[in-house]
C-alpha positions, 0 to 999 in steps of 0.5 A: 536305396543307399545307406548313410551314416549320421554321426551326432556331435556336440560339445559335451565338455564345456559346462556352459554348453550343457543343457539343464536337467529339464532340457535334457529330459525334453531332448531325450523325449525328442530323440525317442520320438525321432528314432520311432519315426525313423523306424516306423517309416522304414528308414533305419538300416541298423540299430541305433548306436549310442557311444560311451562318454569315455574311450581311448584314442591311439595316436601313433604309439601313444594311447590317450584317455578319452576320445576327445581330450583335445577338442570340446566337440565329440561324437555322442552316437550314430545311426545308419539310415536308408535314403535315396540320396544325399538330399534325402539323408540331409532332410532326415538329418535336419530333424535330428534333436542334437541340432537343438542342443547346438550339436551337428550331424555329419552324413556319410554314404556307405560304399 
């Protein structure tokens, strides 16, 4: 079994792309259920990592405020899962709640 990182991205900047309070609450419930399912099926390799919405980006000798000042889409969190191969990691990622909010999941295998 290998470890894969799932990196969750979506547009956190554009006002029209933000979910309503009701949809956000439903999404949070789906996230909790999804993580619980991963944990119950022994697919979580490491604890879930949610990232703060603010940060700093270093570009050469310049420090820029915010991790996504030049792009609308940014990383909202990540998790490290256990899967046999990329196909299984993709299958797990396809049920990620960020997809319902127009986001995406990047999958990388740990070496």
